mmCIF file of the N, C-alpha and C atoms, coordinates in Angstrom:
data_MODEL
# 
_entry.id   MODEL 
# 
loop_
_atom_site.group_PDB 
_atom_site.id 
_atom_site.type_symbol 
_atom_site.label_atom_id 
_atom_site.label_alt_id 
_atom_site.label_comp_id 
_atom_site.label_asym_id 
_atom_site.label_entity_id 
_atom_site.label_seq_id 
_atom_site.pdbx_PDB_ins_code 
_atom_site.Cartn_x 
_atom_site.Cartn_y 
_atom_site.Cartn_z 
_atom_site.occupancy 
_atom_site.B_iso_or_equiv 
_atom_site.pdbx_formal_charge 
_atom_site.auth_seq_id 
_atom_site.auth_comp_id 
_atom_site.auth_asym_id 
_atom_site.auth_atom_id 
_atom_site.pdbx_PDB_model_num 
ATOM 1   N N  . MET A 1 1  ? 20.624 -12.057 9.550  1.00 0.00 ? 1  MET A N  1 
ATOM 2   C CA . MET A 1 1  ? 20.530 -11.302 10.808 1.00 0.00 ? 1  MET A CA 1 
ATOM 3   C C  . MET A 1 1  ? 19.085 -11.662 11.384 1.00 0.00 ? 1  MET A C  1 
ATOM 4   N N  . ASP A 1 2  ? 18.926 -11.943 12.610 1.00 0.00 ? 2  ASP A N  1 
ATOM 5   C CA . ASP A 1 2  ? 17.718 -12.225 13.241 1.00 0.00 ? 2  ASP A CA 1 
ATOM 6   C C  . ASP A 1 2  ? 16.973 -10.943 13.530 1.00 0.00 ? 2  ASP A C  1 
ATOM 7   N N  . ARG A 1 3  ? 15.776 -11.028 14.002 1.00 0.00 ? 3  ARG A N  1 
ATOM 8   C CA . ARG A 1 3  ? 14.902 -9.801  14.214 1.00 0.00 ? 3  ARG A CA 1 
ATOM 9   C C  . ARG A 1 3  ? 15.572 -8.858  15.179 1.00 0.00 ? 3  ARG A C  1 
ATOM 10  N N  . ASN A 1 4  ? 15.960 -9.364  16.366 1.00 0.00 ? 4  ASN A N  1 
ATOM 11  C CA . ASN A 1 4  ? 16.564 -8.448  17.352 1.00 0.00 ? 4  ASN A CA 1 
ATOM 12  C C  . ASN A 1 4  ? 17.882 -7.884  16.958 1.00 0.00 ? 4  ASN A C  1 
ATOM 13  N N  . ASP A 1 5  ? 18.714 -8.674  16.321 1.00 0.00 ? 5  ASP A N  1 
ATOM 14  C CA . ASP A 1 5  ? 20.009 -8.137  15.720 1.00 0.00 ? 5  ASP A CA 1 
ATOM 15  C C  . ASP A 1 5  ? 19.733 -7.021  14.716 1.00 0.00 ? 5  ASP A C  1 
ATOM 16  N N  . LEU A 1 6  ? 18.718 -7.222  13.856 1.00 0.00 ? 6  LEU A N  1 
ATOM 17  C CA . LEU A 1 6  ? 18.385 -6.158  12.881 1.00 0.00 ? 6  LEU A CA 1 
ATOM 18  C C  . LEU A 1 6  ? 17.877 -4.925  13.491 1.00 0.00 ? 6  LEU A C  1 
ATOM 19  N N  . LYS A 1 7  ? 17.047 -5.032  14.609 1.00 0.00 ? 7  LYS A N  1 
ATOM 20  C CA . LYS A 1 7  ? 16.537 -3.856  15.249 1.00 0.00 ? 7  LYS A CA 1 
ATOM 21  C C  . LYS A 1 7  ? 17.765 -3.173  15.956 1.00 0.00 ? 7  LYS A C  1 
ATOM 22  N N  . LEU A 1 8  ? 18.692 -3.808  16.409 1.00 0.00 ? 8  LEU A N  1 
ATOM 23  C CA . LEU A 1 8  ? 19.739 -3.242  17.148 1.00 0.00 ? 8  LEU A CA 1 
ATOM 24  C C  . LEU A 1 8  ? 20.717 -2.459  16.137 1.00 0.00 ? 8  LEU A C  1 
ATOM 25  N N  . GLU A 1 9  ? 20.859 -3.088  14.930 1.00 0.00 ? 9  GLU A N  1 
ATOM 26  C CA . GLU A 1 9  ? 21.644 -2.454  13.837 1.00 0.00 ? 9  GLU A CA 1 
ATOM 27  C C  . GLU A 1 9  ? 20.996 -1.251  13.366 1.00 0.00 ? 9  GLU A C  1 
ATOM 28  N N  . ILE A 1 10 ? 19.628 -1.168  13.234 1.00 0.00 ? 10 ILE A N  1 
ATOM 29  C CA . ILE A 1 10 ? 18.868 -0.011  12.917 1.00 0.00 ? 10 ILE A CA 1 
ATOM 30  C C  . ILE A 1 10 ? 19.091 1.087   13.952 1.00 0.00 ? 10 ILE A C  1 
ATOM 31  N N  . GLN A 1 11 ? 19.063 0.643   15.166 1.00 0.00 ? 11 GLN A N  1 
ATOM 32  C CA . GLN A 1 11 ? 19.129 1.721   16.184 1.00 0.00 ? 11 GLN A CA 1 
ATOM 33  C C  . GLN A 1 11 ? 20.575 2.323   16.141 1.00 0.00 ? 11 GLN A C  1 
ATOM 34  N N  . ARG A 1 12 ? 21.578 1.470   15.800 1.00 0.00 ? 12 ARG A N  1 
ATOM 35  C CA . ARG A 1 12 ? 22.945 2.024   15.783 1.00 0.00 ? 12 ARG A CA 1 
ATOM 36  C C  . ARG A 1 12 ? 23.098 3.038   14.726 1.00 0.00 ? 12 ARG A C  1 
ATOM 37  N N  . TYR A 1 13 ? 22.586 2.697   13.516 1.00 0.00 ? 13 TYR A N  1 
ATOM 38  C CA . TYR A 1 13 ? 22.685 3.589   12.396 1.00 0.00 ? 13 TYR A CA 1 
ATOM 39  C C  . TYR A 1 13 ? 21.883 4.871   12.568 1.00 0.00 ? 13 TYR A C  1 
ATOM 40  N N  . CYS A 1 14 ? 20.660 4.743   13.129 1.00 0.00 ? 14 CYS A N  1 
ATOM 41  C CA . CYS A 1 14 ? 19.834 5.885   13.398 1.00 0.00 ? 14 CYS A CA 1 
ATOM 42  C C  . CYS A 1 14 ? 20.493 6.791   14.454 1.00 0.00 ? 14 CYS A C  1 
ATOM 43  N N  . PHE A 1 15 ? 21.130 6.203   15.485 1.00 0.00 ? 15 PHE A N  1 
ATOM 44  C CA . PHE A 1 15 ? 21.816 7.009   16.532 1.00 0.00 ? 15 PHE A CA 1 
ATOM 45  C C  . PHE A 1 15 ? 22.971 7.736   15.870 1.00 0.00 ? 15 PHE A C  1 
ATOM 46  N N  . ALA A 1 16 ? 23.764 7.050   15.141 1.00 0.00 ? 16 ALA A N  1 
ATOM 47  C CA . ALA A 1 16 ? 24.888 7.688   14.453 1.00 0.00 ? 16 ALA A CA 1 
ATOM 48  C C  . ALA A 1 16 ? 24.459 8.806   13.486 1.00 0.00 ? 16 ALA A C  1 
ATOM 49  N N  . ALA A 1 17 ? 23.417 8.602   12.764 1.00 0.00 ? 17 ALA A N  1 
ATOM 50  C CA . ALA A 1 17 ? 22.861 9.602   11.802 1.00 0.00 ? 17 ALA A CA 1 
ATOM 51  C C  . ALA A 1 17 ? 22.437 10.866  12.633 1.00 0.00 ? 17 ALA A C  1 
ATOM 52  N N  . HIS A 1 18 ? 21.718 10.579  13.718 1.00 0.00 ? 18 HIS A N  1 
ATOM 53  C CA . HIS A 1 18 ? 21.226 11.608  14.535 1.00 0.00 ? 18 HIS A CA 1 
ATOM 54  C C  . HIS A 1 18 ? 22.359 12.521  15.158 1.00 0.00 ? 18 HIS A C  1 
ATOM 55  N N  . ASP A 1 19 ? 23.357 11.819  15.608 1.00 0.00 ? 19 ASP A N  1 
ATOM 56  C CA . ASP A 1 19 ? 24.588 12.421  16.114 1.00 0.00 ? 19 ASP A CA 1 
ATOM 57  C C  . ASP A 1 19 ? 25.216 13.317  15.069 1.00 0.00 ? 19 ASP A C  1 
ATOM 58  N N  . MET A 1 20 ? 25.277 12.851  13.808 1.00 0.00 ? 20 MET A N  1 
ATOM 59  C CA . MET A 1 20 ? 25.871 13.649  12.733 1.00 0.00 ? 20 MET A CA 1 
ATOM 60  C C  . MET A 1 20 ? 24.941 14.818  12.497 1.00 0.00 ? 20 MET A C  1 
ATOM 61  N N  . GLN A 1 21 ? 23.651 14.675  12.562 1.00 0.00 ? 21 GLN A N  1 
ATOM 62  C CA . GLN A 1 21 ? 22.725 15.715  12.335 1.00 0.00 ? 21 GLN A CA 1 
ATOM 63  C C  . GLN A 1 21 ? 22.958 16.838  13.361 1.00 0.00 ? 21 GLN A C  1 
ATOM 64  N N  . LEU A 1 22 ? 23.179 16.432  14.612 1.00 0.00 ? 22 LEU A N  1 
ATOM 65  C CA . LEU A 1 22 ? 23.388 17.465  15.698 1.00 0.00 ? 22 LEU A CA 1 
ATOM 66  C C  . LEU A 1 22 ? 24.719 18.184  15.416 1.00 0.00 ? 22 LEU A C  1 
ATOM 67  N N  . PHE A 1 23 ? 25.777 17.435  14.923 1.00 0.00 ? 23 PHE A N  1 
ATOM 68  C CA . PHE A 1 23 ? 27.061 18.131  14.622 1.00 0.00 ? 23 PHE A CA 1 
ATOM 69  C C  . PHE A 1 23 ? 26.801 19.091  13.417 1.00 0.00 ? 23 PHE A C  1 
ATOM 70  N N  . LEU A 1 24 ? 26.110 18.647  12.449 1.00 0.00 ? 24 LEU A N  1 
ATOM 71  C CA . LEU A 1 24 ? 25.850 19.467  11.280 1.00 0.00 ? 24 LEU A CA 1 
ATOM 72  C C  . LEU A 1 24 ? 25.007 20.826  11.591 1.00 0.00 ? 24 LEU A C  1 
ATOM 73  N N  . ASP A 1 25 ? 24.222 20.754  12.654 1.00 0.00 ? 25 ASP A N  1 
ATOM 74  C CA . ASP A 1 25 ? 23.510 21.902  13.056 1.00 0.00 ? 25 ASP A CA 1 
ATOM 75  C C  . ASP A 1 25 ? 24.482 23.014  13.443 1.00 0.00 ? 25 ASP A C  1 
ATOM 76  N N  . THR A 1 26 ? 25.599 22.682  13.925 1.00 0.00 ? 26 THR A N  1 
ATOM 77  C CA . THR A 1 26 ? 26.572 23.682  14.284 1.00 0.00 ? 26 THR A CA 1 
ATOM 78  C C  . THR A 1 26 ? 27.793 23.792  13.290 1.00 0.00 ? 26 THR A C  1 
ATOM 79  N N  . HIS A 1 27 ? 27.844 22.843  12.345 1.00 0.00 ? 27 HIS A N  1 
ATOM 80  C CA . HIS A 1 27 ? 28.872 22.942  11.406 1.00 0.00 ? 27 HIS A CA 1 
ATOM 81  C C  . HIS A 1 27 ? 28.307 22.542  9.978  1.00 0.00 ? 27 HIS A C  1 
ATOM 82  N N  . PRO A 1 28 ? 27.389 23.366  9.503  1.00 0.00 ? 28 PRO A N  1 
ATOM 83  C CA . PRO A 1 28 ? 26.681 23.063  8.296  1.00 0.00 ? 28 PRO A CA 1 
ATOM 84  C C  . PRO A 1 28 ? 27.498 23.093  7.039  1.00 0.00 ? 28 PRO A C  1 
ATOM 85  N N  . LYS A 1 29 ? 28.634 23.590  6.975  1.00 0.00 ? 29 LYS A N  1 
ATOM 86  C CA . LYS A 1 29 ? 29.469 23.563  5.816  1.00 0.00 ? 29 LYS A CA 1 
ATOM 87  C C  . LYS A 1 29 ? 30.469 22.399  5.750  1.00 0.00 ? 29 LYS A C  1 
ATOM 88  N N  . ASP A 1 30 ? 30.464 21.562  6.706  1.00 0.00 ? 30 ASP A N  1 
ATOM 89  C CA . ASP A 1 30 ? 31.434 20.392  6.826  1.00 0.00 ? 30 ASP A CA 1 
ATOM 90  C C  . ASP A 1 30 ? 30.988 19.338  5.864  1.00 0.00 ? 30 ASP A C  1 
ATOM 91  N N  . GLU A 1 31 ? 31.680 19.337  4.732  1.00 0.00 ? 31 GLU A N  1 
ATOM 92  C CA . GLU A 1 31 ? 31.264 18.362  3.687  1.00 0.00 ? 31 GLU A CA 1 
ATOM 93  C C  . GLU A 1 31 ? 31.422 16.912  4.018  1.00 0.00 ? 31 GLU A C  1 
ATOM 94  N N  . LYS A 1 32 ? 32.584 16.560  4.813  1.00 0.00 ? 32 LYS A N  1 
ATOM 95  C CA . LYS A 1 32 ? 32.841 15.171  5.164  1.00 0.00 ? 32 LYS A CA 1 
ATOM 96  C C  . LYS A 1 32 ? 31.664 14.750  6.103  1.00 0.00 ? 32 LYS A C  1 
ATOM 97  N N  . ALA A 1 33 ? 31.342 15.591  7.065  1.00 0.00 ? 33 ALA A N  1 
ATOM 98  C CA . ALA A 1 33 ? 30.297 15.288  8.015  1.00 0.00 ? 33 ALA A CA 1 
ATOM 99  C C  . ALA A 1 33 ? 28.924 15.013  7.266  1.00 0.00 ? 33 ALA A C  1 
ATOM 100 N N  . PHE A 1 34 ? 28.736 15.875  6.297  1.00 0.00 ? 34 PHE A N  1 
ATOM 101 C CA . PHE A 1 34 ? 27.463 15.753  5.573  1.00 0.00 ? 34 PHE A CA 1 
ATOM 102 C C  . PHE A 1 34 ? 27.434 14.474  4.807  1.00 0.00 ? 34 PHE A C  1 
ATOM 103 N N  . ALA A 1 35 ? 28.587 14.111  4.101  1.00 0.00 ? 35 ALA A N  1 
ATOM 104 C CA . ALA A 1 35 ? 28.680 12.863  3.428  1.00 0.00 ? 35 ALA A CA 1 
ATOM 105 C C  . ALA A 1 35 ? 28.425 11.638  4.332  1.00 0.00 ? 35 ALA A C  1 
ATOM 106 N N  . LEU A 1 36 ? 28.998 11.732  5.535  1.00 0.00 ? 36 LEU A N  1 
ATOM 107 C CA . LEU A 1 36 ? 28.757 10.645  6.450  1.00 0.00 ? 36 LEU A CA 1 
ATOM 108 C C  . LEU A 1 36 ? 27.341 10.588  6.974  1.00 0.00 ? 36 LEU A C  1 
ATOM 109 N N  . PHE A 1 37 ? 26.800 11.750  7.152  1.00 0.00 ? 37 PHE A N  1 
ATOM 110 C CA . PHE A 1 37 ? 25.300 11.807  7.520  1.00 0.00 ? 37 PHE A CA 1 
ATOM 111 C C  . PHE A 1 37 ? 24.452 11.111  6.419  1.00 0.00 ? 37 PHE A C  1 
ATOM 112 N N  . VAL A 1 38 ? 24.766 11.484  5.184  1.00 0.00 ? 38 VAL A N  1 
ATOM 113 C CA . VAL A 1 38 ? 23.954 10.830  4.013  1.00 0.00 ? 38 VAL A CA 1 
ATOM 114 C C  . VAL A 1 38 ? 24.077 9.389   4.029  1.00 0.00 ? 38 VAL A C  1 
ATOM 115 N N  . SER A 1 39 ? 25.365 8.868   4.189  1.00 0.00 ? 39 SER A N  1 
ATOM 116 C CA . SER A 1 39 ? 25.642 7.455   4.127  1.00 0.00 ? 39 SER A CA 1 
ATOM 117 C C  . SER A 1 39 ? 24.970 6.762   5.334  1.00 0.00 ? 39 SER A C  1 
ATOM 118 N N  . LEU A 1 40 ? 25.061 7.328   6.469  1.00 0.00 ? 40 LEU A N  1 
ATOM 119 C CA . LEU A 1 40 ? 24.380 6.648   7.662  1.00 0.00 ? 40 LEU A CA 1 
ATOM 120 C C  . LEU A 1 40 ? 22.873 6.636   7.492  1.00 0.00 ? 40 LEU A C  1 
ATOM 121 N N  . THR A 1 41 ? 22.274 7.675   7.022  1.00 0.00 ? 41 THR A N  1 
ATOM 122 C CA . THR A 1 41 ? 20.854 7.774   6.811  1.00 0.00 ? 41 THR A CA 1 
ATOM 123 C C  . THR A 1 41 ? 20.460 6.755   5.741  1.00 0.00 ? 41 THR A C  1 
ATOM 124 N N  . LYS A 1 42 ? 21.139 6.667   4.675  1.00 0.00 ? 42 LYS A N  1 
ATOM 125 C CA . LYS A 1 42 ? 20.784 5.609   3.630  1.00 0.00 ? 42 LYS A CA 1 
ATOM 126 C C  . LYS A 1 42 ? 20.808 4.237   4.116  1.00 0.00 ? 42 LYS A C  1 
ATOM 127 N N  . LYS A 1 43 ? 21.888 3.914   4.921  1.00 0.00 ? 43 LYS A N  1 
ATOM 128 C CA . LYS A 1 43 ? 22.030 2.593   5.487  1.00 0.00 ? 43 LYS A CA 1 
ATOM 129 C C  . LYS A 1 43 ? 20.887 2.288   6.461  1.00 0.00 ? 43 LYS A C  1 
ATOM 130 N N  . ALA A 1 44 ? 20.485 3.268   7.367  1.00 0.00 ? 44 ALA A N  1 
ATOM 131 C CA . ALA A 1 44 ? 19.413 3.142   8.245  1.00 0.00 ? 44 ALA A CA 1 
ATOM 132 C C  . ALA A 1 44 ? 18.044 2.878   7.476  1.00 0.00 ? 44 ALA A C  1 
ATOM 133 N N  . LYS A 1 45 ? 17.935 3.507   6.363  1.00 0.00 ? 45 LYS A N  1 
ATOM 134 C CA . LYS A 1 45 ? 16.588 3.311   5.597  1.00 0.00 ? 45 LYS A CA 1 
ATOM 135 C C  . LYS A 1 45 ? 16.625 1.908   4.970  1.00 0.00 ? 45 LYS A C  1 
ATOM 136 N N  . GLU A 1 46 ? 17.807 1.479   4.432  1.00 0.00 ? 46 GLU A N  1 
ATOM 137 C CA . GLU A 1 46 ? 17.875 0.164   3.912  1.00 0.00 ? 46 GLU A CA 1 
ATOM 138 C C  . GLU A 1 46 ? 17.647 -0.925  4.907  1.00 0.00 ? 46 GLU A C  1 
ATOM 139 N N  . LEU A 1 47 ? 18.181 -0.728  6.127  1.00 0.00 ? 47 LEU A N  1 
ATOM 140 C CA . LEU A 1 47 ? 17.945 -1.704  7.216  1.00 0.00 ? 47 LEU A CA 1 
ATOM 141 C C  . LEU A 1 47 ? 16.443 -1.708  7.627  1.00 0.00 ? 47 LEU A C  1 
ATOM 142 N N  . LYS A 1 48 ? 15.824 -0.542  7.737  1.00 0.00 ? 48 LYS A N  1 
ATOM 143 C CA . LYS A 1 48 ? 14.452 -0.464  8.092  1.00 0.00 ? 48 LYS A CA 1 
ATOM 144 C C  . LYS A 1 48 ? 13.543 -1.117  7.025  1.00 0.00 ? 48 LYS A C  1 
ATOM 145 N N  . LYS A 1 49 ? 13.866 -0.935  5.723  1.00 0.00 ? 49 LYS A N  1 
ATOM 146 C CA . LYS A 1 49 ? 13.188 -1.618  4.660  1.00 0.00 ? 49 LYS A CA 1 
ATOM 147 C C  . LYS A 1 49 ? 13.268 -3.062  4.827  1.00 0.00 ? 49 LYS A C  1 
ATOM 148 N N  . GLU A 1 50 ? 14.509 -3.551  5.103  1.00 0.00 ? 50 GLU A N  1 
ATOM 149 C CA . GLU A 1 50 ? 14.710 -5.046  5.274  1.00 0.00 ? 50 GLU A CA 1 
ATOM 150 C C  . GLU A 1 50 ? 13.857 -5.576  6.421  1.00 0.00 ? 50 GLU A C  1 
ATOM 151 N N  . TYR A 1 51 ? 13.836 -4.836  7.523  1.00 0.00 ? 51 TYR A N  1 
ATOM 152 C CA . TYR A 1 51 ? 13.107 -5.250  8.705  1.00 0.00 ? 51 TYR A CA 1 
ATOM 153 C C  . TYR A 1 51 ? 11.574 -5.282  8.360  1.00 0.00 ? 51 TYR A C  1 
ATOM 154 N N  . VAL A 1 52 ? 11.056 -4.246  7.746  1.00 0.00 ? 52 VAL A N  1 
ATOM 155 C CA . VAL A 1 52 ? 9.570  -4.265  7.308  1.00 0.00 ? 52 VAL A CA 1 
ATOM 156 C C  . VAL A 1 52 ? 9.263  -5.354  6.416  1.00 0.00 ? 52 VAL A C  1 
ATOM 157 N N  . ARG A 1 53 ? 10.209 -5.683  5.482  1.00 0.00 ? 53 ARG A N  1 
ATOM 158 C CA . ARG A 1 53 ? 9.925  -6.773  4.591  1.00 0.00 ? 53 ARG A CA 1 
ATOM 159 C C  . ARG A 1 53 ? 9.904  -8.101  5.336  1.00 0.00 ? 53 ARG A C  1 
ATOM 160 N N  . LYS A 1 54 ? 10.790 -8.301  6.168  1.00 0.00 ? 54 LYS A N  1 
ATOM 161 C CA . LYS A 1 54 ? 10.944 -9.620  6.924  1.00 0.00 ? 54 LYS A CA 1 
ATOM 162 C C  . LYS A 1 54 ? 9.979  -9.717  8.033  1.00 0.00 ? 54 LYS A C  1 
ATOM 163 N N  . TYR A 1 55 ? 9.770  -8.744  8.841  1.00 0.00 ? 55 TYR A N  1 
ATOM 164 C CA . TYR A 1 55 ? 9.068  -8.811  10.154 1.00 0.00 ? 55 TYR A CA 1 
ATOM 165 C C  . TYR A 1 55 ? 7.857  -8.038  10.286 1.00 0.00 ? 55 TYR A C  1 
ATOM 166 N N  . GLY A 1 56 ? 7.580  -7.131  9.354  1.00 0.00 ? 56 GLY A N  1 
ATOM 167 C CA . GLY A 1 56 ? 6.369  -6.314  9.492  1.00 0.00 ? 56 GLY A CA 1 
ATOM 168 C C  . GLY A 1 56 ? 6.725  -4.821  9.905  1.00 0.00 ? 56 GLY A C  1 
ATOM 169 N N  . PRO A 1 57 ? 5.711  -4.086  10.073 1.00 0.00 ? 57 PRO A N  1 
ATOM 170 C CA . PRO A 1 57 ? 5.989  -2.564  10.361 1.00 0.00 ? 57 PRO A CA 1 
ATOM 171 C C  . PRO A 1 57 ? 6.844  -2.409  11.617 1.00 0.00 ? 57 PRO A C  1 
ATOM 172 N N  . LEU A 1 58 ? 7.701  -1.493  11.469 1.00 0.00 ? 58 LEU A N  1 
ATOM 173 C CA . LEU A 1 58 ? 8.617  -1.107  12.639 1.00 0.00 ? 58 LEU A CA 1 
ATOM 174 C C  . LEU A 1 58 ? 8.003  0.216   13.246 1.00 0.00 ? 58 LEU A C  1 
ATOM 175 N N  . CYS A 1 59 ? 7.349  1.002   12.506 1.00 0.00 ? 59 CYS A N  1 
ATOM 176 C CA . CYS A 1 59 ? 6.541  2.141   13.074 1.00 0.00 ? 59 CYS A CA 1 
ATOM 177 C C  . CYS A 1 59 ? 5.281  2.322   12.244 1.00 0.00 ? 59 CYS A C  1 
ATOM 178 N N  . VAL A 1 60 ? 4.411  3.014   12.753 1.00 0.00 ? 60 VAL A N  1 
ATOM 179 C CA . VAL A 1 60 ? 3.066  3.050   12.145 1.00 0.00 ? 60 VAL A CA 1 
ATOM 180 C C  . VAL A 1 60 ? 3.036  3.432   10.646 1.00 0.00 ? 60 VAL A C  1 
ATOM 181 N N  . SER A 1 61 ? 3.899  4.297   10.213 1.00 0.00 ? 61 SER A N  1 
ATOM 182 C CA . SER A 1 61 ? 3.992  4.715   8.857  1.00 0.00 ? 61 SER A CA 1 
ATOM 183 C C  . SER A 1 61 ? 4.424  3.644   7.817  1.00 0.00 ? 61 SER A C  1 
ATOM 184 N N  . ASP A 1 62 ? 5.077  2.510   8.439  1.00 0.00 ? 62 ASP A N  1 
ATOM 185 C CA . ASP A 1 62 ? 5.465  1.361   7.603  1.00 0.00 ? 62 ASP A CA 1 
ATOM 186 C C  . ASP A 1 62 ? 4.262  0.618   7.148  1.00 0.00 ? 62 ASP A C  1 
ATOM 187 N N  . ALA A 1 63 ? 3.080  0.670   7.940  1.00 0.00 ? 63 ALA A N  1 
ATOM 188 C CA . ALA A 1 63 ? 1.915  -0.026  7.623  1.00 0.00 ? 63 ALA A CA 1 
ATOM 189 C C  . ALA A 1 63 ? 1.470  0.282   6.131  1.00 0.00 ? 63 ALA A C  1 
ATOM 190 N N  . ALA A 1 64 ? 1.848  1.357   5.616  1.00 0.00 ? 64 ALA A N  1 
ATOM 191 C CA . ALA A 1 64 ? 1.448  1.763   4.250  1.00 0.00 ? 64 ALA A CA 1 
ATOM 192 C C  . ALA A 1 64 ? 2.175  0.892   3.174  1.00 0.00 ? 64 ALA A C  1 
ATOM 193 N N  . GLU A 1 65 ? 3.108  0.199   3.639  1.00 0.00 ? 65 GLU A N  1 
ATOM 194 C CA . GLU A 1 65 ? 3.971  -0.661  2.651  1.00 0.00 ? 65 GLU A CA 1 
ATOM 195 C C  . GLU A 1 65 ? 3.223  -1.933  2.262  1.00 0.00 ? 65 GLU A C  1 
ATOM 196 N N  . TYR A 1 66 ? 2.060  -2.259  2.802  1.00 0.00 ? 66 TYR A N  1 
ATOM 197 C CA . TYR A 1 66 ? 1.434  -3.560  2.686  1.00 0.00 ? 66 TYR A CA 1 
ATOM 198 C C  . TYR A 1 66 ? 0.100  -3.295  1.933  1.00 0.00 ? 66 TYR A C  1 
ATOM 199 N N  . ASP A 1 67 ? -0.477 -4.386  1.526  1.00 0.00 ? 67 ASP A N  1 
ATOM 200 C CA . ASP A 1 67 ? -1.852 -4.416  0.917  1.00 0.00 ? 67 ASP A CA 1 
ATOM 201 C C  . ASP A 1 67 ? -2.913 -4.286  1.924  1.00 0.00 ? 67 ASP A C  1 
ATOM 202 N N  . THR A 1 68 ? -2.654 -4.652  3.185  1.00 0.00 ? 68 THR A N  1 
ATOM 203 C CA . THR A 1 68 ? -3.591 -4.597  4.260  1.00 0.00 ? 68 THR A CA 1 
ATOM 204 C C  . THR A 1 68 ? -2.991 -3.876  5.399  1.00 0.00 ? 68 THR A C  1 
ATOM 205 N N  . TYR A 1 69 ? -3.775 -3.405  6.348  1.00 0.00 ? 69 TYR A N  1 
ATOM 206 C CA . TYR A 1 69 ? -3.264 -2.694  7.457  1.00 0.00 ? 69 TYR A CA 1 
ATOM 207 C C  . TYR A 1 69 ? -2.667 -3.686  8.544  1.00 0.00 ? 69 TYR A C  1 
ATOM 208 N N  . ARG A 1 70 ? -1.432 -3.710  8.776  1.00 0.00 ? 70 ARG A N  1 
ATOM 209 C CA . ARG A 1 70 ? -0.741 -4.581  9.630  1.00 0.00 ? 70 ARG A CA 1 
ATOM 210 C C  . ARG A 1 70 ? -0.257 -4.192  10.921 1.00 0.00 ? 70 ARG A C  1 
ATOM 211 N N  . TRP A 1 71 ? -0.426 -2.910  11.180 1.00 0.00 ? 71 TRP A N  1 
ATOM 212 C CA . TRP A 1 71 ? 0.182  -2.207  12.371 1.00 0.00 ? 71 TRP A CA 1 
ATOM 213 C C  . TRP A 1 71 ? -0.408 -2.895  13.630 1.00 0.00 ? 71 TRP A C  1 
ATOM 214 N N  . THR A 1 72 ? -1.539 -3.364  13.637 1.00 0.00 ? 72 THR A N  1 
ATOM 215 C CA . THR A 1 72 ? -2.137 -3.965  14.940 1.00 0.00 ? 72 THR A CA 1 
ATOM 216 C C  . THR A 1 72 ? -1.774 -5.431  15.120 1.00 0.00 ? 72 THR A C  1 
ATOM 217 N N  . GLU A 1 73 ? -1.004 -5.989  14.219 1.00 0.00 ? 73 GLU A N  1 
ATOM 218 C CA . GLU A 1 73 ? -0.669 -7.394  14.364 1.00 0.00 ? 73 GLU A CA 1 
ATOM 219 C C  . GLU A 1 73 ? 0.387  -7.426  15.422 1.00 0.00 ? 73 GLU A C  1 
ATOM 220 N N  . ASN A 1 74 ? 0.315  -8.628  16.241 1.00 0.00 ? 74 ASN A N  1 
ATOM 221 C CA . ASN A 1 74 ? 1.312  -8.763  17.245 1.00 0.00 ? 74 ASN A CA 1 
ATOM 222 C C  . ASN A 1 74 ? 2.456  -9.673  16.738 1.00 0.00 ? 74 ASN A C  1 
ATOM 223 N N  . PRO A 1 75 ? 3.606  -9.597  17.371 1.00 0.00 ? 75 PRO A N  1 
ATOM 224 C CA . PRO A 1 75 ? 3.998  -8.722  18.480 1.00 0.00 ? 75 PRO A CA 1 
ATOM 225 C C  . PRO A 1 75 ? 4.240  -7.328  18.036 1.00 0.00 ? 75 PRO A C  1 
ATOM 226 N N  . TRP A 1 76 ? 4.156  -6.383  18.859 1.00 0.00 ? 76 TRP A N  1 
ATOM 227 C CA . TRP A 1 76 ? 4.599  -5.058  18.555 1.00 0.00 ? 76 TRP A CA 1 
ATOM 228 C C  . TRP A 1 76 ? 6.156  -5.002  18.298 1.00 0.00 ? 76 TRP A C  1 
ATOM 229 N N  . PRO A 1 77 ? 6.609  -4.074  17.578 1.00 0.00 ? 77 PRO A N  1 
ATOM 230 C CA . PRO A 1 77 ? 8.042  -4.064  17.295 1.00 0.00 ? 77 PRO A CA 1 
ATOM 231 C C  . PRO A 1 77 ? 8.997  -3.997  18.540 1.00 0.00 ? 77 PRO A C  1 
ATOM 232 N N  . TRP A 1 78 ? 8.523  -3.492  19.687 1.00 0.00 ? 78 TRP A N  1 
ATOM 233 C CA . TRP A 1 78 ? 9.333  -3.353  20.862 1.00 0.00 ? 78 TRP A CA 1 
ATOM 234 C C  . TRP A 1 78 ? 9.120  -4.589  21.770 1.00 0.00 ? 78 TRP A C  1 
ATOM 235 N N  . GLU A 1 79 ? 8.267  -5.505  21.358 1.00 0.00 ? 79 GLU A N  1 
ATOM 236 C CA . GLU A 1 79 ? 8.151  -6.756  22.196 1.00 0.00 ? 79 GLU A CA 1 
ATOM 237 C C  . GLU A 1 79 ? 9.150  -7.761  21.685 1.00 0.00 ? 79 GLU A C  1 
ATOM 238 N N  . LYS A 1 80 ? 9.466  -8.768  22.490 1.00 0.00 ? 80 LYS A N  1 
ATOM 239 C CA . LYS A 1 80 ? 10.350 -9.896  22.174 1.00 0.00 ? 80 LYS A CA 1 
ATOM 240 C C  . LYS A 1 80 ? 9.623  -10.976 21.531 1.00 0.00 ? 80 LYS A C  1 
ATOM 241 N N  . GLY A 1 81 ? 10.361 -11.585 20.629 1.00 0.00 ? 81 GLY A N  1 
ATOM 242 C CA . GLY A 1 81 ? 9.836  -12.862 19.949 1.00 0.00 ? 81 GLY A CA 1 
ATOM 243 C C  . GLY A 1 81 ? 8.800  -12.758 18.979 1.00 0.00 ? 81 GLY A C  1 
ATOM 244 N N  . GLY A 1 82 ? 8.471  -13.820 18.348 1.00 0.00 ? 82 GLY A N  1 
ATOM 245 C CA . GLY A 1 82 ? 7.453  -13.935 17.297 1.00 0.00 ? 82 GLY A CA 1 
ATOM 246 C C  . GLY A 1 82 ? 7.815  -13.224 16.033 1.00 0.00 ? 82 GLY A C  1 
ATOM 247 N N  . ASN A 1 83 ? 7.017  -13.533 15.021 1.00 0.00 ? 83 ASN A N  1 
ATOM 248 C CA . ASN A 1 83 ? 7.144  -12.906 13.722 1.00 0.00 ? 83 ASN A CA 1 
ATOM 249 C C  . ASN A 1 83 ? 5.884  -12.162 13.382 1.00 0.00 ? 83 ASN A C  1 
ATOM 250 N N  . ALA A 1 84 ? 6.045  -11.047 12.796 1.00 0.00 ? 84 ALA A N  1 
ATOM 251 C CA . ALA A 1 84 ? 4.849  -10.242 12.397 1.00 0.00 ? 84 ALA A CA 1 
ATOM 252 C C  . ALA A 1 84 ? 4.410  -10.717 10.995 1.00 0.00 ? 84 ALA A C  1 
# 
């Protein structure tokens, strides 16, 4: 998966997890919804970890995953092209 495809996949899983979180706010005892929320959240975390490993920090807190501070390296996560 290339950089942009991976970012899009992360966005999809984060959106779906957030949508489930909103549902759970009004249906906190729904076990199936909670299981789906957990699954979507895990997948989003895995994809984010893959992105950080391949391309650099996706958000500022990811900068703590490296031996040096890489948040200021270009391109920024929201910019097109290049490898961090």
